[in-house]
C-alpha positions in Angstrom: 144.8 105.8 128.7 145.8 102.9 130.8 144.8 99.3 129.8 142.7 99.0 133.0 140.8 102.2 132.4 140.3 101.3 128.7 138.9 97.9 129.6 136.6 99.5 132.2 135.2 102.0 129.7 134.7 99.4 127.1 132.7 97.2 129.6 130.6 100.1 130.7 129.8 101.3 127.2 126.4 100.2 125.7 126.0 99.2 122.1 125.3 102.1 119.7 122.4 102.3 117.2 122.4 105.3 114.8 118.8 106.1 114.0 117.8 108.0 110.8 114.2 109.1 111.4 111.7 112.1 111.1 110.7 114.4 113.9 107.1 113.7 115.1 105.9 116.6 117.3 103.6 114.3 119.1 106.5 112.3 120.5 104.7 109.1 119.5 106.6 108.0 116.4 109.9 108.8 114.7 113.1 109.8 116.3 111.6 110.0 119.8 110.3 106.5 119.6 113.7 105.4 118.5 115.4 107.1 121.5 112.9 105.8 124.0 113.2 102.3 122.7 117.0 102.4 122.7 117.1 103.8 126.2 114.8 101.2 127.6 116.7 98.4 125.9 120.1 99.4 127.1 121.3 100.9 123.9 122.7 104.3 123.2 120.9 106.0 120.3 122.7 108.6 118.0 119.8 110.4 116.4 120.0 111.8 112.9 116.8 113.6 111.6 115.7 112.9 108.0 112.6 115.1 108.0 110.4 117.5 109.9 106.7 116.7 109.9 103.5 118.4 110.8 101.2 115.8 112.5 99.1 114.9 115.4 97.8 111.6 116.8 95.3 111.4 114.0 97.2 112.1 110.8 100.1 114.0 109.2 99.5 117.0 107.0 103.0 118.1 105.8 106.6 116.9 105.9 109.9 118.4 104.6 113.2 116.8 104.2 116.3 118.0 105.9 119.3 119.1 103.9 121.0 115.9 102.9 124.5 117.4 103.0 123.9 118.3 106.8 122.4 114.8 107.4 125.5 113.1 106.0 127.9 115.5 107.8 126.2 114.7 111.1 126.4 111.0 110.5 130.0 111.0 109.4 131.1 113.1 112.4 129.6 110.6 114.8 130.8 107.6 112.8 134.4 108.8 113.0 134.1 109.3 116.7 131.8 106.5 118.0 131.7 102.8 117.1 128.1 102.3 115.7 126.8 98.8 115.8 123.6 99.1 113.8 121.8 101.6 111.5 118.1 102.0 111.9 116.2 103.9 109.2 112.6 105.2 109.3 110.9 108.0 107.4 112.6 108.9 104.0 110.6 111.5 102.2 113.1 112.7 99.7 115.1 111.1 96.8 118.1 113.3 97.8 118.1 111.8 101.3 117.7 108.3 99.9 120.8 108.9 97.6 122.8 110.4 100.5 122.1 107.4 102.7 123.1 105.1 99.8 126.5 106.7 99.7 126.8 106.5 103.4 125.8 102.9 103.7 128.2 102.0 100.8 131.1 103.4 102.8 130.0 101.6 106.0 128.9 98.4 104.4 129.9 96.3 107.5 127.2 98.0 109.7 123.8 96.3 109.3 120.8 98.4 108.2 117.4 97.9 109.8 114.9 99.7 107.6 111.3 100.5 108.5 109.9 102.0 105.2 107.4 104.6 106.4 105.5 105.4 103.2 102.4 107.0 104.9 101.2 108.2 108.2 98.8 106.2 110.4 96.0 108.4 109.1 96.8 107.8 105.5 98.8 110.9 104.6 101.5 109.8 102.0 105.1 110.7 102.6 106.2 110.0 99.1 105.2 109.3 95.5 105.9 106.5 93.1 109.2 108.2 92.1 110.4 108.2 95.7 109.4 104.6 96.2 111.5 103.7 93.1 114.4 105.6 94.7 114.0 103.7 97.8 114.0 100.4 95.9 117.1 101.4 93.9 119.2 103.1 96.5 118.2 101.6 99.9 116.9 98.1 99.5 120.3 96.7 98.3 121.9 97.9 101.6 119.1 96.5 103.9 119.9 93.8 106.3 116.3 93.6 107.4 113.3 95.4 105.9 110.1 95.7 108.1 107.2 96.7 105.8 103.6 96.3 106.8 101.3 94.6 104.2 100.5 97.9 102.4 104.2 98.9 102.3 105.2 95.5 101.1 102.7 95.7 98.1 103.9 99.2 97.2 107.6 98.2 97.3 107.0 94.9 95.4 104.3 95.9 92.9 104.9 92.9 90.6 104.0 90.5 93.4 100.5 88.9 93.7 100.9 87.5 97.3 102.7 88.5 100.4 105.2 85.6 100.0 105.8 86.8 96.4 106.4 90.4 97.8 109.0 89.0 100.2 110.8 87.2 97.5 110.8 90.2 95.3 112.2 92.4 98.0 114.9 89.9 98.7 115.7 89.9 95.0 116.0 93.7 95.2 118.8 93.2 97.8 117.2 92.8 101.2 118.8 90.1 103.2 115.8 89.5 105.4 112.2 90.8 105.2 109.8 90.8 108.2 106.2 91.5 106.8 104.2 92.8 109.7 100.5 91.8 110.0 99.1 94.8 111.8 97.1 95.8 108.7 95.6 92.3 108.2 92.0 91.6 109.0 92.7 88.7 111.3 92.1 87.7 115.0 95.7 87.6 115.8 98.6 89.7 114.5 101.2 87.7 112.7 104.6 88.8 111.5 106.4 86.6 108.9 110.2 86.6 108.7 111.7 85.6 105.3 115.3 85.0 104.5 117.5 82.7 102.4 114.6 82.6 99.9 112.1 81.0 102.4 109.8 81.7 105.2 112.0 81.4 108.3 109.7 82.0 111.2 106.2 83.3 112.0 105.6 85.3 115.2 102.0 85.9 116.4 100.5 87.9 119.3 97.1 89.1 120.5 95.4 91.8 118.4 94.7 94.7 120.8 91.5 96.7 120.4 93.1 100.1 119.6 95.4 101.6 116.9 98.8 102.9 117.9 101.0 105.8 116.8 104.6 104.7 116.5 104.2 100.9 116.8 106.3 100.2 113.6 109.0 102.6 114.7 109.1 100.9 118.1 109.3 97.4 116.5 112.1 98.3 114.1 114.1 100.1 116.8 113.8 97.2 119.1 115.1 94.7 116.5 118.0 97.1 115.9 118.7 97.1 119.7 118.7 93.4 120.0 120.9 92.9 117.1 123.3 95.5 118.6 123.3 93.4 121.8 124.4 90.4 119.7 121.2 88.4 119.1 120.7 86.8 115.7 117.9 88.0 113.4 115.3 85.5 114.5 115.9 86.1 118.2 115.9 89.9 117.6 112.5 89.8 115.8 111.0 87.6 118.5 112.3 89.7 121.4 111.3 93.0 119.6 107.7 91.8 119.1 107.5 90.9 122.7 108.7 94.3 123.7 106.6 96.2 121.3 103.4 94.3 122.4 104.1 95.3 126.0 104.5 98.9 125.0 101.1 98.8 123.2 99.4 97.0 126.0 100.4 99.9 128.3 99.8 102.7 125.7 98.4 106.0 126.7 95.6 108.1 125.0 97.3 111.5 124.9 95.4 113.0 122.0 92.2 112.4 120.0 93.7 109.9 117.6 95.8 106.9 118.0 97.3 105.8 121.4 101.0 106.3 122.0 103.1 103.3 123.1 104.5 103.5 126.6 108.0 102.6 125.8 110.0 104.3 128.5 108.3 102.5 131.4 108.7 99.0 129.8 111.7 97.7 131.6 113.6 94.8 130.0 116.7 92.8 130.9 119.6 93.8 128.6 122.3 91.5 127.4 
């Protein structure tokens, strides 16, 4: 390959985010949310399934993990071929998958991990038990650059804490470099996300609380953060831009089923960097 052609291909290539997520047959959450978000934000997604789920826009009823050996083989095949900028992790419903990702992230420690710990479906169906939560704490949190739990997830992952701030500190003590606790589950007029890092509250981001509930909003936010990091923004800028993008997808969400609305990600055009 000539130098000129190599330079042209490099300039034309988008940043890469490898997404580890579950398959949601509604297309509202999980891997499809990741792919749509990446596409809209000018990022190429390399999708790796962690689980198959049975769910609709109201709730999930079943999930089963993929074979961890296949998952890791897929990821390594891509990583040996394509320069991945960021890992994004969603649904983990098996301790064997958590352990497999631990091994992978140990081998690729220079790639930041954005982790949305999906512990239950929007309708309340649990995707794991206390043993799995402990496995997540042990094997995945030490590799996490940014953890994005909602209030309920933060309390489950940091059971010794008695306040949300204490949750954030416990999660950072567990190995997370940054923690963004999302306020969608709070009973407040506005939604407020709080970003913690360096053992302190770094930034608060607030937005209007919309009147509906949404299927895949957390997936969208985490994927958008990963995309902005892949474009070279810092953690604070990435969280701010991701919240703005996510809010726009929710404001234009569609009622496709009888439950939660589905974010309209693909039509929310954004200027990429």
